[in-house]
Structures are given as structure tokens and as C-alpha cells.
PALUM-217770 format. One record per residue (C-alpha): residue number from 1; residue in three letters; x, y, z. Coordinates in nm, 2 decimals. Each point is the difference from the previous one (the first is absolute). Layout:
<nodes>
{NUM; ALA; {X; Y; Z}} ...
</nodes>
This chain:
<nodes>
{1; MET; {0.54; 30.59; 20.60}} {2; HIS; {0.07; 0.33; 0.18}} {3; ASP; {0.20; -0.20; 0.26}} {4; VAL; {0.24; -0.14; -0.27}} {5; THR; {0.32; 0.16; -0.12}} {6; ALA; {0.16; -0.12; -0.32}} {7; ILE; {0.38; -0.02; -0.05}} {8; ILE; {0.11; -0.04; -0.36}} {9; LEU; {0.35; -0.13; -0.05}} {10; ALA; {0.14; 0.19; -0.30}} {11; GLY; {0.37; 0.01; 0.05}} {12; GLY; {0.14; -0.30; -0.19}} {13; ARG; {0.28; 0.04; -0.25}} {14; GLY; {-0.19; -0.18; -0.28}} {15; THR; {0.31; -0.15; -0.15}} {16; ARG; {-0.19; -0.26; -0.21}} {17; LEU; {-0.20; 0.29; -0.16}} {18; TYR; {0.31; 0.18; -0.10}} {19; PRO; {0.04; 0.22; -0.22}} {20; LEU; {-0.36; 0.12; 0.08}} {21; THR; {0.13; 0.05; 0.35}} {22; LYS; {0.32; 0.18; -0.10}} {23; SER; {-0.12; 0.34; 0.11}} {24; ARG; {-0.32; -0.08; 0.20}} {25; ALA; {-0.13; -0.23; 0.27}} {26; LYS; {-0.18; -0.31; -0.11}} {27; PRO; {-0.35; 0.12; 0.12}} {28; ALA; {0.05; 0.31; -0.22}} {29; VAL; {0.03; -0.20; -0.32}} {30; PRO; {-0.27; 0.10; -0.25}} {31; LEU; {-0.29; -0.24; -0.05}} {32; ALA; {-0.27; -0.02; -0.27}} {33; GLY; {0.11; 0.32; -0.17}} {34; LYS; {-0.12; 0.25; 0.27}} {35; TYR; {0.04; -0.16; 0.35}} {36; ARG; {0.29; -0.10; 0.22}} {37; LEU; {0.03; -0.32; 0.20}} {38; ILE; {-0.05; 0.18; 0.33}} {39; ASP; {-0.35; 0.11; -0.11}} {40; ILE; {-0.12; -0.36; 0.04}} {41; PRO; {0.04; -0.05; 0.38}} {42; LEU; {-0.09; 0.37; 0.07}} {43; SER; {-0.32; -0.03; -0.20}} {44; ASN; {-0.08; -0.33; 0.16}} {45; CYS; {0.03; 0.16; 0.34}} {46; ILE; {-0.22; 0.30; -0.10}} {47; ASN; {-0.26; -0.24; -0.14}} {48; SER; {0.01; -0.20; 0.32}} {49; SER; {-0.07; 0.31; 0.21}} {50; ILE; {0.36; -0.01; 0.14}} {51; ASP; {0.12; 0.36; -0.01}} {52; ARG; {0.29; 0.01; 0.25}} {53; ILE; {0.29; -0.11; -0.22}} {54; PHE; {0.38; 0.01; 0.04}} {55; VAL; {0.23; -0.07; -0.30}} {56; LEU; {0.35; -0.11; 0.09}} {57; THR; {0.26; 0.09; -0.27}} {58; GLN; {0.38; -0.03; -0.03}} {59; PHE; {0.16; -0.04; -0.35}} {60; ASN; {-0.04; 0.25; -0.28}} {61; SER; {-0.31; 0.14; 0.17}} {62; ALA; {-0.02; 0.35; -0.14}} {63; SER; {-0.25; -0.07; -0.28}} {64; LEU; {-0.20; -0.23; 0.22}} {65; ASN; {-0.02; 0.27; 0.28}} {66; ARG; {-0.10; 0.26; -0.26}} {67; HIS; {-0.27; -0.21; -0.15}} {68; ILE; {-0.15; -0.08; 0.34}} {69; SER; {0.01; 0.36; 0.12}} {70; ARG; {-0.17; 0.13; -0.31}} {71; THR; {-0.27; -0.27; -0.02}} {72; TYR; {-0.12; -0.11; 0.35}} {73; ARG; {-0.12; 0.30; 0.19}} {74; PHE; {-0.29; -0.03; 0.25}} {75; SER; {-0.21; 0.27; 0.16}} {76; MET; {0.17; 0.18; 0.29}} {77; PHE; {-0.32; -0.04; 0.19}} {78; THR; {0.03; -0.38; 0.04}} {79; GLY; {0.26; -0.23; 0.15}} {80; SER; {0.09; -0.15; -0.34}} {81; PHE; {0.35; 0.02; -0.14}} {82; VAL; {0.26; -0.16; -0.22}} {83; GLU; {0.34; 0.07; 0.15}} {84; VAL; {0.34; -0.10; -0.15}} {85; LEU; {0.26; -0.11; 0.24}} {86; VAL; {0.37; -0.02; -0.10}} {87; PRO; {0.30; -0.15; 0.18}} {88; GLN; {0.14; 0.24; 0.27}} {89; GLN; {0.27; -0.02; 0.26}} {90; THR; {-0.13; -0.02; 0.36}} {91; ASN; {0.14; -0.09; 0.34}} {92; GLU; {-0.12; -0.36; -0.06}} {93; HIS; {0.08; -0.04; -0.38}} {94; SER; {0.29; 0.14; -0.21}} {95; ASP; {-0.01; -0.23; -0.30}} {96; TRP; {-0.23; -0.07; -0.30}} {97; PHE; {-0.29; -0.25; 0.01}} {98; GLN; {0.13; -0.35; 0.02}} {99; GLY; {-0.33; -0.16; -0.11}} {100; THR; {-0.38; 0.04; 0.00}} {101; SER; {-0.05; -0.03; 0.38}} {102; ASP; {0.31; 0.20; 0.07}} {103; ALA; {-0.15; 0.28; -0.21}} {104; VAL; {-0.31; 0.01; 0.23}} {105; ARG; {0.22; -0.03; 0.31}} {106; HIS; {0.19; 0.32; -0.10}} {107; HIS; {-0.33; 0.20; 0.02}} {108; LEU; {-0.17; -0.15; 0.31}} {109; ALA; {0.01; 0.34; 0.17}} {110; VAL; {-0.20; 0.15; -0.28}} {111; PHE; {-0.26; -0.29; 0.01}} {112; ARG; {-0.03; 0.04; 0.38}} {113; SER; {-0.11; 0.36; -0.06}} {114; GLU; {-0.29; -0.13; -0.21}} {115; PRO; {-0.10; -0.32; 0.19}} {116; THR; {-0.26; -0.23; -0.14}} {117; GLN; {-0.15; -0.34; 0.08}} {118; ASP; {0.15; -0.17; -0.31}} {119; TYR; {0.28; 0.07; -0.25}} {120; LEU; {-0.03; -0.11; -0.36}} {121; ILE; {0.33; -0.07; -0.16}} {122; LEU; {0.01; 0.02; -0.38}} {123; SER; {0.25; -0.02; -0.29}} {124; GLY; {0.02; 0.27; -0.26}} {125; ASP; {0.06; -0.21; -0.31}} {126; HIS; {-0.29; -0.23; -0.06}} {127; LEU; {-0.30; 0.02; -0.24}} {128; TYR; {-0.33; -0.10; 0.15}} {129; ARG; {-0.33; 0.14; 0.12}} {130; MET; {-0.08; -0.10; 0.36}} {131; ASP; {-0.25; 0.11; 0.27}} {132; TYR; {0.23; 0.02; 0.31}} {133; SER; {-0.30; 0.04; 0.23}} {134; LEU; {-0.09; -0.37; -0.05}} {135; LEU; {0.35; -0.09; 0.10}} {136; VAL; {-0.01; 0.21; 0.31}} {137; GLN; {-0.35; -0.13; 0.09}} {138; HIS; {0.13; -0.36; -0.03}} {139; HIS; {0.30; 0.09; 0.21}} {140; ARG; {-0.22; 0.13; 0.28}} {141; GLN; {-0.26; -0.28; -0.02}} {142; THR; {0.27; -0.27; 0.04}} {143; GLU; {0.16; 0.20; 0.28}} {144; ALA; {0.33; -0.03; -0.19}} {145; ASP; {0.33; 0.16; 0.11}} {146; VAL; {0.10; 0.01; -0.36}} {147; THR; {-0.19; -0.08; -0.32}} {148; ILE; {0.17; -0.06; -0.33}} {149; GLY; {-0.16; 0.06; -0.34}} {150; VAL; {0.05; -0.31; -0.21}} {151; ILE; {-0.07; -0.14; -0.35}} {152; PRO; {-0.01; -0.36; -0.13}} {153; VAL; {0.28; -0.07; -0.25}} {154; PRO; {0.10; -0.29; -0.22}} {155; LYS; {0.32; -0.20; 0.04}} {156; THR; {0.16; 0.17; -0.29}} {157; GLN; {0.00; 0.33; 0.18}} {158; ALA; {0.02; -0.10; 0.36}} {159; SER; {0.38; 0.04; 0.05}} {160; ARG; {-0.03; 0.37; -0.08}} {161; PHE; {-0.20; 0.07; 0.32}} {162; GLY; {0.00; -0.03; 0.37}} {163; LEU; {-0.22; -0.32; 0.06}} {164; ILE; {-0.23; -0.07; 0.29}} {165; LYS; {-0.15; -0.31; 0.16}} {166; VAL; {-0.32; 0.03; 0.21}} {167; ASP; {-0.19; -0.23; 0.23}} {168; SER; {-0.38; -0.07; -0.01}} {169; THR; {-0.08; 0.33; 0.18}} {170; GLY; {0.20; 0.21; -0.26}} {171; ARG; {0.29; 0.06; 0.25}} {172; VAL; {0.34; 0.02; -0.16}} {173; THR; {0.22; -0.29; 0.11}} {174; ASP; {0.30; 0.05; -0.24}} {175; PHE; {0.14; 0.28; -0.21}} {176; LYS; {0.30; -0.04; -0.24}} {177; GLU; {0.13; 0.27; -0.23}} {178; LYS; {0.06; -0.12; -0.36}} {179; PRO; {0.06; -0.37; 0.09}} {180; GLN; {0.17; -0.23; -0.25}} {181; GLY; {0.01; -0.38; -0.05}} {182; THR; {-0.11; -0.21; 0.30}} {183; ALA; {-0.08; 0.31; 0.20}} {184; LEU; {-0.24; 0.10; -0.28}} {185; GLN; {-0.17; -0.34; -0.01}} {186; GLU; {-0.06; 0.02; 0.38}} {187; MET; {-0.20; 0.32; -0.04}} {188; GLU; {-0.27; -0.16; -0.22}} {189; VAL; {-0.34; 0.02; 0.17}} {190; ASP; {-0.37; -0.08; -0.06}} {191; THR; {-0.11; 0.35; -0.11}} {192; THR; {-0.37; -0.10; 0.03}} {193; ARG; {0.05; 0.10; 0.36}} {194; LEU; {0.00; 0.36; -0.12}} {195; GLY; {-0.32; -0.05; -0.20}} {196; LEU; {0.14; -0.09; -0.34}} {197; SER; {-0.20; -0.24; -0.22}} {198; PRO; {0.15; -0.35; -0.02}} {199; GLU; {0.08; 0.07; -0.37}} {200; LYS; {0.20; 0.32; 0.07}} {201; ALA; {0.16; -0.15; 0.32}} {202; GLU; {0.14; -0.28; -0.21}} {203; THR; {0.18; 0.24; -0.24}} {204; HIS; {0.09; 0.25; 0.28}} {205; PRO; {0.13; -0.20; 0.29}} {206; TYR; {0.21; 0.28; 0.16}} {207; ILE; {-0.09; 0.30; 0.21}} {208; ALA; {0.22; 0.30; -0.07}} {209; SER; {0.04; 0.33; 0.19}} {210; MET; {-0.10; 0.32; -0.18}} {211; GLY; {0.23; 0.20; 0.22}} {212; ILE; {-0.31; 0.15; 0.16}} {213; TYR; {-0.03; -0.01; 0.38}} {214; VAL; {-0.23; 0.13; 0.27}} {215; PHE; {0.16; 0.03; 0.35}} {216; LYS; {-0.16; 0.08; 0.33}} {217; GLY; {0.14; 0.34; 0.09}} {218; ASP; {0.16; -0.08; 0.34}} {219; LEU; {0.15; -0.33; -0.14}} {220; LEU; {0.16; 0.18; -0.29}} {221; PHE; {0.19; 0.23; 0.24}} {222; GLN; {0.09; -0.29; 0.23}} {223; VAL; {0.15; -0.23; -0.27}} {224; LEU; {0.19; 0.28; -0.18}} {225; GLU; {0.16; 0.11; 0.33}} {226; SER; {0.09; -0.35; 0.11}} {227; PRO; {0.37; -0.09; 0.04}} {228; SER; {-0.02; -0.25; -0.30}} {229; GLN; {-0.01; 0.30; -0.24}} {230; CYS; {-0.15; -0.18; -0.30}} {231; ASP; {0.05; 0.22; -0.31}} {232; ASP; {-0.24; -0.14; -0.25}} {233; PHE; {-0.37; -0.10; 0.04}} {234; GLY; {0.00; -0.30; -0.23}} {235; LYS; {0.35; -0.14; 0.05}} {236; GLN; {0.03; 0.04; 0.38}} {237; LEU; {-0.28; 0.17; 0.20}} {238; ILE; {-0.31; -0.19; -0.11}} {239; PRO; {0.17; -0.35; 0.02}} {240; SER; {0.12; 0.09; 0.35}} {241; MET; {-0.35; 0.08; 0.12}} {242; ILE; {-0.21; -0.29; -0.12}} {243; HIS; {0.06; -0.22; 0.31}} {244; ASP; {-0.08; 0.25; 0.27}} {245; ASN; {-0.26; 0.22; -0.17}} {246; ASN; {-0.33; -0.05; -0.18}} {247; VAL; {0.10; 0.05; -0.36}} {248; GLN; {-0.29; -0.04; -0.24}} {249; THR; {-0.05; 0.02; -0.38}} {250; HIS; {-0.25; 0.18; -0.22}} {251; LEU; {-0.05; -0.14; -0.35}} {252; PHE; {0.00; 0.24; -0.29}} {253; ASN; {-0.14; -0.18; -0.31}} {254; GLY; {0.02; 0.28; -0.25}} {255; TYR; {0.27; 0.12; -0.24}} {256; TRP; {0.33; 0.09; 0.16}} {257; GLU; {0.34; 0.05; -0.18}} {258; ASP; {0.34; 0.06; 0.16}} {259; ILE; {0.17; 0.25; -0.24}} {260; GLY; {0.35; -0.08; 0.10}} {261; THR; {0.18; -0.05; -0.34}} {262; ILE; {0.00; 0.15; -0.35}} {263; GLU; {-0.18; -0.31; -0.13}} {264; SER; {-0.28; 0.02; 0.26}} {265; PHE; {-0.03; 0.37; -0.05}} {266; TYR; {-0.03; -0.04; -0.37}} {267; GLN; {-0.25; -0.29; 0.02}} {268; ALA; {-0.22; 0.17; 0.27}} {269; ASN; {-0.03; 0.31; -0.22}} {270; LEU; {-0.09; -0.20; -0.32}} {271; LYS; {-0.25; -0.21; 0.19}} {272; LEU; {-0.20; 0.32; 0.04}} {273; LEU; {-0.07; -0.03; -0.37}} {274; SER; {-0.16; -0.34; 0.03}} {275; ARG; {-0.35; -0.03; -0.14}} {276; PRO; {-0.29; -0.02; 0.07}} {277; ILE; {0.09; 0.02; 0.37}} {278; PRO; {0.35; 0.07; 0.12}} {279; PRO; {0.12; -0.15; 0.33}} {280; PHE; {0.03; 0.35; 0.14}} {281; SER; {-0.19; 0.30; -0.12}} {282; PHE; {0.02; 0.37; 0.09}} {283; TYR; {-0.36; 0.04; -0.11}} {284; ASP; {-0.17; -0.04; 0.34}} {285; SER; {-0.19; 0.31; 0.10}} {286; LYS; {-0.07; -0.13; 0.35}} {287; LYS; {0.36; -0.08; 0.08}} {288; PRO; {0.21; 0.23; -0.22}} {289; ILE; {0.38; 0.01; -0.02}} {290; PHE; {0.10; 0.35; 0.08}} {291; SER; {0.30; 0.19; -0.14}} {292; ARG; {0.13; 0.35; -0.05}} {293; PRO; {-0.24; 0.23; -0.19}} {294; ARG; {0.20; 0.15; -0.29}} {295; PHE; {-0.27; 0.20; -0.18}} {296; LEU; {0.13; -0.11; -0.34}} {297; PRO; {-0.18; 0.07; -0.33}} {298; PRO; {-0.17; -0.29; -0.19}} {299; THR; {0.23; -0.22; -0.21}} {300; GLU; {0.00; 0.09; -0.37}} {301; ILE; {0.02; -0.27; -0.26}} {302; GLU; {0.04; 0.05; -0.37}} {303; GLY; {-0.01; -0.26; -0.27}} {304; SER; {0.11; -0.28; 0.23}} {305; GLN; {-0.09; -0.37; 0.05}} {306; ILE; {-0.03; -0.10; 0.36}} {307; SER; {-0.12; -0.34; 0.13}} {308; ASN; {-0.02; -0.16; 0.35}} {309; SER; {0.19; 0.28; 0.17}} {310; LEU; {-0.03; 0.26; 0.28}} {311; ILE; {0.07; 0.36; -0.09}} {312; ALA; {0.05; 0.25; 0.29}} {313; ASP; {-0.08; 0.37; 0.01}} {314; GLY; {0.18; 0.27; -0.18}} {315; CYS; {0.16; -0.20; -0.28}} {316; SER; {0.06; 0.09; -0.36}} {317; ILE; {-0.01; -0.29; -0.25}} {318; ASN; {0.05; 0.06; -0.37}} {319; LYS; {-0.04; -0.27; -0.27}} {320; ALA; {0.12; -0.27; 0.23}} {321; ARG; {-0.09; -0.37; 0.03}} {322; ILE; {-0.03; -0.12; 0.36}} {323; SER; {-0.10; -0.35; 0.11}} {324; ARG; {-0.02; -0.16; 0.35}} {325; SER; {0.19; 0.28; 0.16}} {326; ILE; {-0.04; 0.26; 0.28}} {327; ILE; {0.07; 0.37; -0.08}} {328; GLY; {0.07; 0.22; 0.30}} {329; VAL; {-0.07; 0.36; 0.07}} {330; ARG; {0.13; 0.27; -0.24}} {331; ALA; {0.14; -0.25; -0.24}} {332; GLN; {0.10; 0.16; -0.33}} {333; ILE; {0.00; -0.25; -0.29}} {334; ALA; {0.09; 0.11; -0.35}} {335; ASP; {-0.10; -0.12; -0.35}} {336; ASN; {0.03; -0.36; -0.11}} {337; VAL; {0.10; -0.14; 0.34}} {338; LEU; {-0.08; -0.37; 0.07}} {339; ILE; {-0.04; -0.10; 0.36}} {340; GLU; {-0.07; -0.36; 0.10}} {341; ASP; {-0.04; -0.17; 0.34}} {342; SER; {0.17; 0.29; 0.17}} {343; ILE; {-0.03; 0.24; 0.30}} {344; ILE; {0.07; 0.37; -0.07}} {345; ALA; {0.02; 0.19; 0.33}} {346; GLY; {-0.04; 0.34; -0.17}} {347; SER; {0.15; 0.32; 0.15}} {348; ASP; {-0.03; 0.22; 0.31}} {349; ILE; {0.02; 0.32; -0.22}} {350; TYR; {-0.10; 0.15; -0.33}} {351; GLN; {0.28; 0.16; -0.21}} {352; SER; {-0.08; 0.33; -0.17}} {353; LEU; {0.04; 0.01; -0.38}} {354; GLU; {0.29; 0.24; 0.05}} {355; ASP; {0.19; -0.24; 0.22}} {356; ARG; {-0.07; -0.29; -0.24}} {357; GLN; {0.13; 0.20; -0.29}} {358; LYS; {0.31; 0.11; 0.19}} {359; GLU; {0.09; -0.35; 0.11}} {360; ALA; {-0.06; -0.13; -0.35}} {361; ALA; {0.25; 0.25; -0.14}} {362; ASN; {0.26; -0.15; 0.24}} {363; GLY; {-0.08; -0.35; -0.11}} {364; ILE; {-0.20; -0.09; 0.32}} {365; PRO; {-0.33; -0.18; -0.06}} {366; PRO; {-0.30; 0.15; 0.18}} {367; ILE; {-0.18; -0.18; 0.28}} {368; GLY; {-0.21; -0.27; -0.15}} {369; ILE; {0.03; -0.25; -0.29}} {370; GLY; {0.13; 0.12; -0.34}} {371; GLU; {-0.13; -0.09; -0.35}} {372; ASN; {0.03; -0.34; -0.15}} {373; THR; {0.09; -0.17; 0.33}} {374; HIS; {-0.09; -0.36; 0.08}} {375; ILE; {-0.04; -0.11; 0.36}} {376; ARG; {-0.08; -0.36; 0.10}} {377; ARG; {-0.01; -0.17; 0.34}} {378; ALA; {0.16; 0.30; 0.18}} {379; ILE; {-0.04; 0.23; 0.30}} {380; LEU; {0.08; 0.37; -0.06}} {381; ASP; {0.04; 0.19; 0.33}} {382; LYS; {-0.10; 0.36; 0.04}} {383; GLY; {0.15; 0.29; -0.19}} {384; VAL; {0.19; -0.21; -0.26}} {385; ARG; {0.10; 0.15; -0.33}} {386; ILE; {-0.02; -0.25; -0.29}} {387; GLY; {0.13; 0.12; -0.33}} {388; LYS; {-0.12; -0.07; -0.35}} {389; ASN; {0.02; -0.34; -0.18}} {390; VAL; {0.09; -0.17; 0.33}} {391; GLN; {-0.07; -0.38; 0.06}} {392; ILE; {-0.05; -0.12; 0.36}} {393; ILE; {-0.07; -0.36; -0.07}} {394; ASN; {0.27; -0.20; 0.18}} {395; GLN; {0.16; -0.09; -0.34}} {396; ASN; {0.24; -0.26; 0.14}} {397; ASN; {-0.26; -0.16; 0.23}} {398; LEU; {0.20; 0.06; 0.31}} {399; GLN; {-0.14; -0.10; 0.34}} {400; ASP; {0.21; 0.21; 0.23}} {401; SER; {0.24; 0.28; -0.10}} {402; CYS; {0.05; 0.34; 0.14}} {403; HIS; {0.14; 0.30; -0.19}} {404; GLU; {-0.07; 0.29; 0.23}} {405; GLY; {0.25; 0.22; -0.18}} {406; GLU; {-0.22; -0.04; -0.31}} {407; GLY; {-0.32; 0.05; 0.18}} {408; TYR; {-0.15; -0.34; 0.02}} {409; CYS; {0.00; -0.34; 0.17}} {410; ILE; {-0.16; -0.33; -0.10}} {411; LYS; {-0.16; -0.21; 0.27}} {412; ASN; {-0.17; -0.33; -0.07}} {413; GLY; {0.00; 0.09; -0.37}} {414; ILE; {-0.18; 0.33; 0.07}} {415; VAL; {0.18; 0.32; -0.11}} {416; VAL; {-0.02; 0.27; 0.26}} {417; ILE; {0.09; 0.35; -0.11}} {418; ILE; {0.14; 0.18; 0.31}} {419; LYS; {-0.18; 0.32; 0.13}} {420; GLU; {0.09; 0.31; -0.21}} {421; ALA; {0.24; -0.20; -0.22}} {422; ILE; {0.08; 0.13; -0.35}} {423; ILE; {-0.01; -0.25; -0.29}} {424; ALA; {0.15; 0.15; -0.31}} {425; ASP; {-0.15; -0.02; -0.35}} {426; ASN; {0.03; -0.33; -0.19}} {427; THR; {0.10; -0.20; 0.32}} {428; ILE; {-0.09; -0.37; 0.00}} {429; ILE; {-0.03; -0.18; 0.34}} 
</nodes>
């Protein structure tokens, strides 16, 4: 794996995850109370012994860049690195990234300075645990020009993905991005060719791209410099290559979730609370998920009832009732608070007692959740200030409604309190 370079695409706008992406890139969105989405592909790389990693960013990238620089530092005596690349004007390029492959094209000069046999292209917004070394080994054993990481999917989900057809040797013969109607029906295949049991193949008759690719190094430079100028891997570049190149697939049969919407983000987090065995677990000592070490004190809990929940470091919880929820780092929860089926991101800072008293005198709630507050089926972003006697329960059962001026949006019936919003005492949402 020392002859593999990983390129993580982390520059998307994340419009479907808004307002969690209002002030941060999608891969910087908090996950499971103490991680960020970008920690998943970076940790998978490290656990796969791939330690030459570039992260390509673009929109709202300040917090993402800061997190990476503070977290992923390798020894100066090795060739290992995690380097963030941002859009820049050059003699060849003067505009922003136009798509996933265009983002890589903008930095070909950088990649040439660190040449390797193969390039692993990854997305920065998926939740899964994968050994990339198996993917690379399969790529080399089949002498592929390109290998695509794929998963089997049922018909109900198939139109969300780029779908693939393969021949008896596993070579890709067709690739369509999010097909509908007749085009979708034409992409149905016998997935037993990939090793699925007849029972699972019957319920999962489609092969979907995970947005994970391994390219031969020389070929990657060649296709990105071609006159065709394809700007996106899934929509343009891969489909244009399948007839003239050996494009193979590698089946991943584990848990994989594309966290692209508020609904998928909410469900992926709450699935971590499934018992006895969640579909994805952070409790794996052999393949840990890494994140920034914060050196926080233990969480203190007084007179509270907590069930089926995850509580991160450095929290203070007093006489609260919490069920099926995730409580993030430094969360401050006052007396008689009820939290149900919710995600509380916590805070990046602690407030001093003096600052809390000063703000309270000016009618500003402190960071955290005030007394007698009820929160149900909601996402509270970092640094929010929730007053006393507040109800965040989607009282009118709205599906989609945005009130940014009031500090919240409702997406798919889930109330999202915007980062650092102030919700006054006695407010009902």
C-alpha cells in the first residue's frame, strides 16, 4: 500500500444537508457526538496502511481544514502525510472545480510530484468501515485500468445511485448515473455474479457505485488531460471509459450509508443506538475511527435518567431525562430537560461562569439547553443557546419549513436548530 495515494473529494456544497452545511463543508459535519464525517475515509485509509492522502476542499472549508491540520499529523521521519488542497488559479485553471474529476484535474501537477502506481479516489461524506487494501489488491490481480467499489441495492433505492452492469468476468459493460423508468429496468442484473447468495440477489438486483475508484496512475493523468475534459467521475468520465478500458468492480458487502440529506444524517446517527448490534459501531479496537484529541474531562451526570443513548466527553447533565439520543462534546443540559430521539452536537467551547452570568443579565441564554425544555426528533447544531421552558417538538407537524431568522429549519419533519442560534425562553417550535 506504500505505492497508493488516496485523494478524498471533500469540496461539495452539501445543499441537501443545509442548514448543517450553512457555515461548514459537508465532510466537516459532526457525527456521533465527537467525530466529523471526514474522519471516516481518513481512518479507513490509515487502517488500510494507506498513509499518503490528499484532501480536496472548496466550499466553507475553514473548519474542515482546521480539523484536519489539528488531528492528522504523521512523523516527520516517514513519507506519510495528509495534505489539504484548495482551489487555486494557475496558468491552466482560473475557475472553481466543476465536478469531482475536474477537482482532481486542477491538482495534477501536485500529484505528479508524488507519483504512485495507483490512485484511490474517495468521497468525504459516507459512513462505512472498509479495508481499501483488498480493493487495491483486486484491482491489481485483475489488471484493471479502473476498479469501482460497488454495493448491491434493492429496487426501491436503485435510482439514487450510479448503476453498473457487468459481464461474466466482472468487467463493467454499462454505467448509468441515477437512471429512471425504462433506463432503470435495463440496469437490473444477476448479482450472484458478484458472489451474492441467490436469496440476497433476488432482493438486491442492482449494482451501485459507492463513489470509490482505483485508477492506474498513468491512466488517471492521461484521461484527465484528454480533450474531452469530462468534469465528473460518475456522470461522465467512468461511462466514457468502459468500452476502451478494463473497468472492474469490487463488491463491498458491509454497512455503507451515503449521508447526503438531513433525513439520512438523522437516521444514520440514531442507527448507532440499535441494540444488541448496531449496523455500524465505533467500538472496534483493531480498526478505530480517529478524530481530534480534545483532552476533555469526564462527563458529569446528576440525578438523570438516560436510556439507549451515547454521551460524549465533557458534558454536564443535571436532572434530565434522555432517551434514544446522542449528546455531543461539552453539552450543557440543565434541570428537568426532556430529550427524545434527538442529536445534540454540543459545543466547541466552555463558557466561564462570569460570561454566563453577564449574558443572562442581558437576557441571552448561555450555551446549552435551559431548564424545563422539551426536545423531540430534532438536531441541535453546535453552540446553540436554548432558553428555559422551550419546546422543540415540531408542534404543527410540518415537513419542510425554514425560518433562518428565528434560528431553525424543519426538514423531513426533523427540526434543525442552526449553529450558534439563540432560542428565547418559552419558545415553542
